C-alpha positions in Angstrom: 52.1 -22.2 -88.2 55.7 -22.2 -89.6 55.9 -26.0 -89.4 52.9 -26.6 -91.7 53.6 -28.3 -95.0 52.8 -26.0 -98.0 51.0 -27.5 -100.9 50.4 -26.0 -104.3 47.2 -27.2 -106.1 47.2 -26.5 -109.8 43.7 -27.1 -111.2 41.7 -25.0 -113.7 38.3 -26.4 -112.5 37.6 -23.7 -109.9 35.0 -25.7 -108.0 37.4 -28.6 -107.6 40.2 -26.3 -106.7 38.2 -24.6 -104.0 37.1 -27.9 -102.6 40.7 -29.2 -102.4 41.9 -25.9 -100.9 39.3 -26.1 -98.1 39.8 -29.8 -97.5 43.6 -29.7 -97.2 43.5 -26.6 -95.0 41.2 -28.5 -92.6 43.8 -31.3 -92.7 46.4 -28.8 -91.4 48.3 -27.8 -94.5 49.0 -24.4 -95.9 47.5 -24.3 -99.4 48.2 -22.2 -102.5 46.2 -22.6 -105.7 46.9 -21.8 -109.4 44.6 -22.3 -112.4 47.3 -21.8 -115.1 50.6 -23.6 -115.7 52.7 -20.4 -116.0 51.2 -19.2 -112.7 52.2 -22.4 -111.1 55.8 -22.2 -112.3 56.0 -18.6 -111.0 54.6 -19.5 -107.6 57.1 -22.4 -107.3 59.9 -19.9 -107.8 58.6 -17.4 -105.3 57.4 -19.7 -102.5 59.0 -22.6 -100.6 56.8 -25.5 -101.4 56.7 -29.0 -100.0 54.4 -30.7 -102.7 52.5 -29.9 -105.9 49.2 -31.5 -106.8 49.2 -30.9 -110.6 46.5 -31.3 -113.2 47.8 -32.3 -116.6 45.2 -30.4 -118.6 45.6 -26.7 -118.1 44.5 -23.7 -120.2 48.0 -22.7 -121.3 50.9 -25.1 -120.9 50.1 -28.6 -119.8 51.2 -30.3 -116.6 54.0 -32.1 -118.3 55.6 -28.8 -119.3 55.1 -27.4 -115.8 56.8 -30.5 -114.4 59.7 -30.2 -116.9 60.3 -26.6 -115.8 60.2 -27.6 -112.1 62.9 -30.3 -112.8 65.2 -27.9 -114.6 65.2 -25.3 -111.8 67.6 -26.1 -109.0 65.2 -24.7 -106.4 62.4 -27.1 -107.4 64.2 -30.0 -109.0 63.4 -32.4 -106.1 59.9 -31.0 -105.4 57.4 -33.9 -105.1 54.7 -33.8 -107.7 51.4 -35.7 -107.8 49.6 -35.8 -111.1 45.9 -35.3 -110.9 44.2 -36.1 -114.2 41.5 -37.6 -116.2 44.0 -39.4 -118.4 44.3 -43.2 -117.8 46.5 -44.3 -120.7 49.7 -46.2 -119.8 51.8 -43.9 -121.9 50.6 -40.9 -119.9 51.7 -42.5 -116.7 55.1 -43.4 -118.2 55.6 -39.8 -119.3 54.8 -38.6 -115.8 57.2 -41.2 -114.3 60.0 -40.1 -116.6 59.6 -36.5 -115.2 60.0 -37.8 -111.7 56.3 -37.6 -110.6 56.0 -39.3 -107.3 52.4 -40.4 -107.7 49.5 -40.4 -110.1 45.8 -40.3 -109.4 43.0 -40.2 -111.9 39.6 -38.4 -111.8 37.1 -39.1 -110.4 39.1 -39.9 -107.2 38.4 -40.7 -103.6 39.4 -37.6 -101.5 40.6 -39.9 -98.7 42.9 -41.7 -101.1 44.3 -38.4 -102.3 44.8 -37.3 -98.7 46.8 -40.5 -97.9 48.9 -40.1 -101.1 49.7 -36.5 -100.2 50.6 -37.5 -96.6 52.8 -40.4 -97.8 54.6 -38.3 -100.4 55.4 -35.6 -97.8 56.6 -38.2 -95.4 58.9 -39.7 -98.0 60.2 -36.3 -99.0 60.9 -35.5 -95.3 62.9 -38.7 -94.9 64.9 -37.9 -98.0 65.6 -34.4 -96.7 67.8 -36.0 -94.0 70.5 -36.7 -96.7 72.1 -34.3 -99.1 70.6 -34.7 -102.6 74.0 -34.3 -104.3 76.3 -36.5 -102.2 73.7 -38.7 -100.5 75.5 -38.0 -97.2 73.7 -37.3 -93.9 72.8 -33.6 -93.3 73.0 -31.5 -90.2 70.1 -33.1 -88.3 71.6 -36.6 -88.4 75.1 -35.2 -87.6 73.7 -33.4 -84.5 72.2 -36.6 -83.2 75.6 -38.3 -83.5 77.4 -35.4 -81.9 74.9 -35.4 -79.0 75.6 -39.1 -78.4 79.3 -38.4 -78.4 79.0 -35.7 -75.8 76.8 -37.9 -73.6 79.1 -40.8 -73.8 82.5 -41.5 -72.4 84.3 -43.1 -75.4 87.1 -41.0 -76.9 86.6 -39.6 -80.5 88.3 -37.7 -83.2 86.8 -35.5 -85.9 88.0 -34.1 -89.2 86.4 -30.9 -90.5 86.8 -30.7 -94.2 85.7 -27.9 -96.6 86.3 -27.2 -100.3 88.0 -23.8 -100.7 87.1 -22.0 -103.9 83.9 -23.9 -104.7 81.7 -20.8 -104.9 84.0 -19.2 -107.5 84.2 -22.5 -109.3 80.4 -22.7 -109.4 80.3 -19.1 -110.8 82.7 -20.1 -113.6 81.4 -23.5 -114.5 77.9 -23.8 -113.2 76.0 -26.0 -110.7 76.5 -29.3 -112.6 80.3 -29.0 -112.5 80.3 -28.0 -108.8 78.0 -30.8 -107.9 80.4 -33.2 -109.6 83.2 -31.9 -107.4 81.1 -32.5 -104.2 80.2 -36.0 -105.4 83.8 -36.8 -106.2 85.1 -35.6 -102.8 82.3 -37.4 -101.0 83.2 -40.6 -102.8 86.9 -40.3 -101.9 86.0 -39.7 -98.3 83.6 -42.7 -98.3 86.2 -44.9 -99.8 88.8 -43.8 -97.2 86.4 -44.6 -94.4 85.5 -48.0 -95.9 89.1 -49.0 -96.4 90.7 -47.6 -93.2 87.9 -46.8 -90.7 85.3 -48.6 -88.7 81.6 -49.3 -89.2 80.7 -46.8 -86.5 82.6 -44.0 -88.3 80.4 -41.3 -89.9 80.7 -38.7 -92.7 78.1 -35.9 -92.8 77.5 -32.4 -94.1 77.9 -29.4 -91.8 77.0 -27.0 -94.7 76.6 -27.3 -98.5 80.4 -27.8 -99.1 81.6 -28.6 -95.5 81.9 -32.1 -94.1 82.6 -33.8 -90.8 84.2 -37.2 -90.3 83.6 -38.8 -86.9 86.2 -41.5 -86.1 88.6 -42.7 -83.5 92.2 -41.8 -82.6 93.7 -45.0 -84.0 92.1 -44.3 -87.4 92.1 -40.6 -87.9 95.6 -40.1 -89.1 95.4 -42.8 -91.8 92.0 -41.6 -93.0 93.2 -38.0 -93.2 96.4 -39.0 -95.1 94.4 -41.0 -97.5 91.8 -38.3 -98.2 94.5 -35.6 -98.6 96.5 -37.7 -101.0 93.6 -38.6 -103.2 92.0 -35.2 -103.3 95.3 -33.5 -104.1 95.8 -35.8 -107.1 92.3 -35.2 -108.3 91.6 -31.5 -107.9 92.9 -30.4 -111.3 90.8 -33.2 -113.0 87.6 -31.5 -111.6 88.1 -28.4 -113.8 86.2 -28.7 -117.1 88.4 -28.7 -120.2 88.3 -26.1 -123.0 88.5 -27.0 -126.7 88.9 -30.7 -125.7 92.4 -30.5 -124.1 93.2 -27.1 -122.5 92.3 -26.6 -118.9 90.1 -23.6 -118.5 91.0 -22.9 -114.9 90.8 -19.1 -115.3 92.7 -18.5 -112.1 90.4 -20.5 -109.9 91.9 -23.2 -107.8 90.0 -25.7 -105.7 91.6 -26.7 -102.4 90.7 -29.0 -99.6 91.1 -27.4 -96.1 91.1 -29.7 -93.1 91.1 -29.1 -89.3 90.9 -31.7 -86.5 89.3 -31.9 -83.1 89.4 -34.6 -80.5 87.7 -35.4 -77.2 91.0 -34.7 -75.5 90.9 -31.1 -76.7 88.4 -30.0 -74.0 84.9 -30.3 -72.7 81.9 -29.0 -74.7 78.6 -27.9 -73.2 76.5 -28.8 -76.2 76.5 -29.7 -79.9 76.5 -26.0 -80.9 79.6 -25.3 -78.9 81.3 -28.4 -80.3 80.5 -27.4 -83.9 81.7 -23.8 -83.3 85.0 -25.1 -82.0 85.4 -27.5 -84.8 84.8 -24.9 -87.5 87.4 -22.5 -85.8 90.2 -25.0 -85.4 93.5 -24.2 -87.2 93.4 -25.5 -90.7 95.8 -27.1 -93.1 95.8 -27.2 -96.9 96.9 -30.5 -98.5 
């Protein structure tokens, strides 16, 4: 089924690998296996995985190197990894923890214990997936829940739809690290505006990788919008990396914040999808 979690088991002991494959399939998981470190890295690039159970001792590159490569690839940098190994030394565990390993189990192991550790790791990863890993703001699922509550309630509301124009070109020029810094910076400025001028019930969430929604009320929306526009306008040039220590290397690319606004007085909406469609098609302004 499409909703099954997909696990990669990296183990060069073929008997153990086959046993784990069969066991976790019975538990309801989709299972892939690899006996070599390089093979595991390639599978992780080709498949959408939910968890890796990774032996440290492998015939080619070791599990530490596999984990390092997973962490340096944007697609797999947050992929949960459980080390499965005969090593028991404290230094080995510390090395794994430095690489972001979520758990560590030594051989021989209790299969029920491994099952519980896999389940718990997947559960934690699922909870973390509700927030954006770059900005730590809620993602679409939590936003949809809030919008559903708004539509079912009678209290008036206002929303700001905010996106960063030019971020894709900026990423092409300067890379993912620089573009993530932009997203974090804008998210921080929005959070500060809400904290200073909004209410505890206000919400900021993602409606796409570089698109945000602020849910607030009519008596706060104008002040929040003015504060965000002012701070972002003063900060946009600072986001561009410098060249040779002092010269701005903008290369024709300019980041801009675009904002549209929608309120409960603007009409009735049948469902969350209709509300989000209207929000994303509202007239925009550029600070």
